[in-house]
C-alpha positions as CSV (number, residue, x, y, z in Angstrom):
1,M,0.0,0.0,0.0
2,Y,3.1,2.2,0.1
3,E,4.2,1.6,-3.5
4,P,3.0,4.9,-5.0
5,E,5.0,6.8,-2.5
6,A,8.1,4.8,-3.2
7,R,7.7,5.5,-6.9
8,T,7.4,9.2,-6.2
9,D,10.7,9.1,-4.2
10,V,12.5,7.4,-7.1
11,A,11.1,9.8,-9.6
12,D,12.2,12.8,-7.5
13,T,15.7,11.3,-7.0
14,T,16.0,10.7,-10.7
15,R,14.9,14.2,-11.5
16,W,17.3,15.8,-9.1
17,L,20.1,13.6,-10.5
18,L,19.3,14.6,-14.0
19,I,19.3,18.2,-13.0
20,F,22.7,17.8,-11.2
21,V,24.1,16.0,-14.3
22,A,22.8,18.8,-16.5
23,L,24.3,21.5,-14.3
24,L,27.6,19.6,-14.2
25,A,27.6,19.3,-18.0
26,M,26.9,23.0,-18.3
27,I,30.0,23.7,-16.3
28,A,32.2,20.8,-17.5
29,V,31.6,21.0,-21.2
30,P,32.6,24.7,-21.6
31,F,35.6,24.1,-19.4
32,W,36.6,21.0,-21.5
33,L,36.1,23.0,-24.7
34,W,38.2,25.8,-23.3
35,K,40.9,23.4,-22.2
36,R,40.8,21.7,-25.7
37,H,41.1,25.1,-27.3
38,E,44.0,26.1,-25.2
39,A,45.7,22.8,-25.9
40,L,45.4,23.4,-29.7
41,R,46.8,26.9,-29.5
42,P,50.1,27.3,-31.5
43,T,53.2,28.2,-29.6
44,L,55.6,30.8,-31.1
45,S,58.9,28.8,-31.0
46,E,61.2,30.7,-33.4
47,V,61.6,34.0,-35.1
48,R,63.9,34.8,-38.0
49,V,64.6,38.0,-40.0
50,V,64.8,37.6,-43.8
51,A,65.5,40.1,-46.6
52,A,64.8,40.5,-50.3
53,T,66.0,43.0,-52.8
54,S,64.8,44.3,-56.1
55,G,67.6,42.3,-57.7
56,D,66.8,39.1,-55.7
57,P,63.2,39.1,-54.6
58,V,63.3,35.9,-52.7
59,F,63.3,36.4,-48.9
60,R,66.3,34.7,-47.4
61,E,68.8,35.0,-44.5
62,G,72.5,35.8,-44.6
63,P,74.6,38.8,-45.8
64,R,73.8,40.7,-48.9
65,V,75.7,43.3,-50.8
66,V,73.4,45.8,-52.6
67,A,73.8,48.7,-54.9
68,A,73.1,52.2,-53.7
69,E,69.8,52.4,-55.6
70,E,68.6,48.8,-54.9
71,R,65.4,48.4,-52.9
72,V,65.6,46.3,-49.7
73,Q,62.7,44.7,-47.9
74,L,62.8,43.1,-44.5
75,A,60.4,40.5,-43.2
76,V,59.9,38.4,-40.1
77,A,59.3,34.6,-40.4
78,M,57.7,32.8,-37.4
79,R,57.6,29.1,-36.6
80,L,54.5,27.9,-34.8
81,T,54.5,24.5,-33.0
82,Y,51.6,22.5,-31.8
83,R,51.0,20.0,-29.0
84,D,51.1,17.1,-31.4
85,G,54.7,18.0,-32.4
86,S,53.8,19.5,-35.8
87,S,54.9,23.0,-36.8
88,T,54.4,25.5,-39.6
89,W,56.0,28.7,-40.7
90,I,54.1,32.0,-41.2
91,S,55.4,35.2,-42.8
92,A,54.2,38.1,-44.9
93,A,57.0,37.2,-47.4
94,D,55.7,35.5,-50.5
95,R,58.8,33.5,-51.3
96,L,60.8,32.2,-48.4
97,V,64.2,30.4,-48.2
98,L,65.4,29.2,-44.7
99,D,68.6,27.3,-44.1
100,G,69.2,27.4,-47.8
101,Q,66.0,25.6,-48.7
102,S,62.8,26.8,-50.2
103,T,60.3,26.7,-47.3
104,D,56.6,26.1,-47.4
105,H,54.7,28.6,-45.3
106,V,51.5,30.4,-44.8
107,V,51.6,33.8,-46.4
108,T,49.9,36.2,-43.9
109,S,50.4,39.3,-41.8
110,R,48.1,38.2,-39.0
111,W,48.4,35.8,-36.1
112,P,46.2,32.8,-36.8
113,E,44.1,33.2,-33.6
114,E,41.3,35.7,-33.4
115,D,41.8,36.5,-29.7
116,R,45.6,37.2,-29.9
117,E,47.9,39.5,-31.8
118,A,51.5,39.4,-32.8
119,R,53.4,42.7,-32.0
120,V,56.6,43.1,-34.0
121,F,59.3,45.5,-32.8
122,W,62.2,46.2,-35.2
123,F,65.7,47.1,-34.0
124,T,69.2,47.5,-35.4
125,L,72.4,45.9,-33.9
126,E,75.0,48.7,-33.5
127,A,78.1,49.4,-31.4
128,P,77.3,52.3,-29.1
129,V,80.9,53.7,-29.4
130,V,81.2,55.2,-32.9
131,G,84.8,56.4,-32.8
132,G,88.2,56.5,-31.1
133,R,91.1,54.2,-30.8
134,I,91.0,50.4,-30.3
135,G,93.5,47.8,-29.1
136,P,93.4,44.5,-27.2
137,D,92.4,46.1,-23.9
138,T,89.5,48.1,-25.4
139,L,88.3,45.6,-28.0
140,E,85.4,44.3,-26.0
141,E,84.4,47.7,-24.7
142,K,84.4,49.5,-28.1
143,L,82.6,46.7,-30.0
144,R,79.9,45.7,-27.5
145,Y,77.1,45.7,-30.1
146,R,73.6,46.0,-28.7
147,T,70.0,46.6,-29.9
148,F,68.6,50.0,-30.8
149,L,64.9,50.4,-31.4
150,A,64.1,51.4,-35.0
151,P,60.7,53.1,-34.7
152,E,60.9,54.4,-38.3
153,L,60.3,50.8,-39.5
154,G,57.0,50.6,-37.6
155,N,55.5,47.3,-36.4
156,H,54.8,45.6,-39.6
157,W,55.6,42.1,-40.5
158,L,57.2,43.3,-43.8
159,V,58.9,46.7,-44.1
160,D,60.5,48.7,-46.9
161,G,63.7,50.7,-46.7
162,D,66.8,50.9,-44.6
163,P,66.6,51.7,-40.9
164,E,68.4,54.8,-39.6
165,H,71.7,54.9,-37.9
166,H,70.9,55.2,-34.1
167,A,74.2,55.0,-32.2
168,D,75.6,58.5,-32.1
169,D,77.9,58.3,-28.9
170,L,77.1,61.9,-28.2
171,V,79.1,62.8,-31.3
172,N,77.8,65.1,-34.0
173,I,78.1,62.7,-36.9
174,G,75.4,64.1,-39.1
175,S,75.5,67.8,-39.8
176,P,78.9,68.2,-41.4
177,A,78.5,65.1,-43.5
178,I,77.1,65.0,-47.0
179,A,74.3,62.5,-47.2
180,V,75.2,59.2,-48.8
181,N,73.0,56.2,-49.3
182,A,75.5,53.6,-48.2
183,G,76.5,51.5,-45.2
184,T,76.2,48.1,-43.4
185,Y,73.4,47.3,-40.9
186,R,72.1,44.3,-39.2
187,P,68.3,44.1,-38.3
188,Y,66.9,42.4,-35.2
189,V,63.3,41.7,-34.3
190,R,61.3,40.9,-31.2
191,V,57.8,39.4,-31.5
192,E,55.3,39.4,-28.7
193,I,52.1,37.4,-28.7
194,H,49.5,39.0,-26.5
195,S,45.8,39.3,-25.8
196,P,44.3,42.6,-27.0
197,T,41.7,42.5,-24.2
198,R,43.9,41.5,-21.3
199,H,47.0,43.6,-22.4
200,E,49.5,41.1,-21.2
201,D,52.3,39.3,-23.1
202,R,51.8,35.6,-23.4
203,Q,54.9,34.7,-25.5
204,A,58.0,36.5,-26.8
205,E,60.7,35.4,-29.1
206,T,63.7,37.3,-30.7
207,S,65.8,36.8,-33.8
208,L,69.6,36.5,-33.9
209,G,71.2,39.1,-31.6
210,P,74.4,40.9,-30.6
211,S,76.2,37.7,-29.9
212,D,75.5,36.4,-33.5
213,L,77.1,39.0,-35.7
214,D,79.0,36.5,-37.7
215,N,76.3,33.8,-37.8
216,P,75.8,32.9,-41.5
217,R,72.0,33.3,-40.9
218,M,72.4,36.9,-39.7
219,V,70.8,39.3,-42.1
220,R,73.5,41.8,-42.9
221,I,72.8,44.5,-45.6
222,S,75.9,46.2,-47.0
223,R,74.9,49.0,-49.3
224,Q,77.6,50.2,-51.7
225,L,78.6,53.8,-52.7
226,P,76.6,55.4,-55.5
227,V,78.5,55.0,-58.8
228,E,78.4,58.7,-59.5
229,I,80.8,59.4,-56.6
230,G,83.5,57.9,-58.7
231,L,85.2,55.7,-56.1
232,E,85.2,51.9,-55.6
233,P,81.6,51.1,-54.6
234,A,82.8,48.6,-52.0
235,A,83.9,51.6,-49.8
236,G,80.2,52.2,-49.1
237,E,80.0,48.9,-47.2
238,L,82.1,50.5,-44.4
239,F,79.7,53.4,-43.8
240,R,77.6,53.2,-40.6
241,L,80.3,51.1,-38.8
242,P,82.4,52.5,-35.9
243,G,85.4,54.5,-37.1
244,L,88.2,53.2,-34.9
245,E,92.0,53.8,-35.3
246,P,94.2,50.8,-34.3
247,E,96.7,51.0,-31.4
248,P,100.3,50.1,-32.5
249,G,100.4,46.4,-33.4
250,F,96.6,46.1,-33.8
251,E,96.4,46.9,-37.5
252,A,95.9,43.3,-38.7
253,E,93.0,42.8,-36.2
254,L,91.3,45.9,-37.4
255,L,91.6,44.7,-41.0
256,E,89.8,41.6,-39.9
257,L,87.1,43.6,-38.2
258,A,86.6,45.6,-41.4
259,T,86.4,42.5,-43.5
260,R,83.7,41.2,-41.2
261,R,81.9,44.6,-41.5
262,V,82.1,45.2,-37.7
263,A,84.4,48.3,-37.6
264,A,86.4,50.5,-40.0
265,S,89.4,52.8,-39.9
266,S,90.7,55.6,-42.1
267,W,93.1,53.2,-43.8
268,T,90.6,50.4,-44.4
269,L,88.2,52.9,-45.9
270,A,90.9,54.4,-48.1
271,A,92.0,50.9,-49.3
272,A,88.4,50.0,-50.1
273,A,87.8,53.2,-52.0
274,T,90.9,52.8,-54.1
275,T,91.1,49.0,-54.5
276,G,87.7,47.6,-53.6
277,R,89.1,45.6,-50.7
278,V,89.7,46.7,-47.1
279,A,93.0,44.8,-47.0
280,G,94.0,45.8,-50.5
281,K,97.5,47.0,-51.1
282,V,97.4,50.2,-53.0
283,G,101.0,49.8,-54.2
284,E,104.0,51.8,-53.3
285,L,103.2,55.5,-52.7
286,D,105.3,58.6,-53.6
287,E,104.8,61.9,-51.8
288,V,104.1,64.5,-54.5
289,W,103.1,67.5,-52.3
290,R,103.2,68.6,-48.7
291,S,101.9,71.7,-47.0
292,P,101.3,72.9,-43.4
293,W,97.8,72.7,-42.2
294,P,95.6,74.8,-42.3
295,L,96.2,75.5,-46.0
296,G,97.2,79.0,-47.0
297,G,99.3,79.7,-44.0
298,S,102.9,80.8,-43.7
299,G,105.2,78.5,-45.7
300,A,102.3,76.7,-47.5
301,A,103.2,75.1,-50.8
302,A,101.3,76.0,-53.9
303,P,98.1,73.9,-53.9
304,P,97.9,71.1,-56.5
305,R,95.6,71.7,-59.3
306,W,92.6,69.3,-59.9
307,G,93.0,67.2,-63.0
308,L,96.8,67.7,-63.1
309,R,98.5,66.9,-59.8
310,I,95.4,65.7,-57.9
311,R,92.6,63.6,-59.2
312,R,89.6,61.8,-57.7
313,G,90.7,58.8,-55.8
314,D,94.1,60.1,-54.8
315,L,95.3,59.6,-51.3
316,L,95.8,62.3,-48.7
317,R,97.4,61.7,-45.3
318,Q,97.8,63.8,-42.2
319,G,99.9,61.8,-39.6
320,S,98.1,58.4,-39.5
321,H,94.8,59.8,-40.8
322,W,94.1,58.7,-44.3
323,L,91.7,60.5,-46.6
324,V,90.6,60.0,-50.3
325,A,90.2,63.0,-52.6
326,V,86.7,63.1,-54.1
327,S,85.9,66.5,-55.8
328,D,86.9,70.1,-56.1
329,D,84.7,72.9,-54.6
330,G,85.0,74.9,-57.9
331,D,88.2,76.9,-57.5
332,G,90.3,74.3,-59.4
333,V,92.9,73.7,-56.6
334,L,93.0,71.6,-53.5
335,S,91.4,73.8,-50.8
336,D,89.6,73.7,-47.5
337,R,86.1,73.1,-49.0
338,D,87.0,70.3,-51.3
339,R,85.2,67.1,-50.7
340,V,87.0,64.1,-49.2
341,L,86.1,60.6,-48.0
342,H,87.3,59.8,-44.5
343,S,86.8,58.0,-41.2
344,W,88.5,59.3,-38.1
345,G,86.9,59.2,-34.7
346,R,83.6,58.7,-36.4
347,P,81.9,56.5,-39.0
348,A,82.8,56.9,-42.7
349,A,81.6,60.0,-44.3
350,L,81.9,62.4,-47.3
351,M,82.6,65.9,-46.0
352,P,84.7,69.1,-46.7
353,L,88.4,68.8,-46.1
354,N,88.6,71.4,-43.3
355,T,85.8,69.6,-41.4
356,A,87.5,66.2,-41.8
357,L,90.9,67.5,-40.5
358,G,89.6,70.0,-37.9
359,D,92.3,71.6,-35.7
360,A,95.0,68.9,-36.3
361,D,98.4,70.6,-37.0
362,D,100.3,67.9,-38.8
363,P,101.2,68.7,-42.4
364,L,98.9,67.5,-45.2
365,V,100.5,65.1,-47.7
366,L,99.4,64.1,-51.2
367,L,100.4,60.7,-52.3
368,H,100.5,59.1,-55.8
369,R,100.8,55.4,-56.5
370,R,103.8,54.4,-58.6
């Protein structure tokens, strides 16, 4: 006679159990879906810088020598890995070569997840010290390359044009110099993956950095001198590098630094401008003219005439400071405002002779190759 009541109890228990299971499912399923979504998220595991030029439009790593007018593009390539061990490359570059091999990749300029973004920050690798003397005791201090933010490149995955030179060492290296589209630079990039809503970094990876200057994968762009300057174009590859003069006995080491496009000196620049090689021998030199500096003072020799005793590409020397004659200022003779190529206590530059020599009081010598 109690059976109906027992059935009611079972039905109530079943109903409450179903309600509990439904509530549990409402909590557990979204959590499981979220966990599954998180597990399937890609991880940024590697970042590389690649470059292409108008002469070679394939984006690849490594050093490049480009002409003064050649267009350069820089791009970032990112490797994404997944929990199952698979990986893929993404980049805004259309054709990509990594480790010497054509690389399949997804061509995009957006992170593949809707709720995250990839922020790209471009830098240059430069030595903070731009001039002075260098020897075994100061090598590490003078050439401690570091990163400099390059805001002019923006935050894009693919950028056009050369970054600016950022290391000035509190030295005025711009105003007296004549603008020249030349020089060597090494780009560096940091990529941060973050949530736009939570404003916190989730992942961050960087490309090859200051300790990798000679890594064969390091992108190094060396832009040559414009042909119209009339000197060996290879001299332009030494622009933007620290202008350092060797201590006695350190000449061979500085030649090696210039060959690696890490630093330059007045002699390596002069050699490159006249032979095309930083360690090039210019042959035996004869002194053909000498005069006290500044020009025009007491006891000054008659200045050499352009086209006769002095020509573009001739070598000038004041003490151990080497310069290369470039052009006349219009008066037909070697004078203060004539244009020269030099590097002395600063990166390589084209500038007037009197600015290049300043207040130094050693005599100025003109040299001809035999």
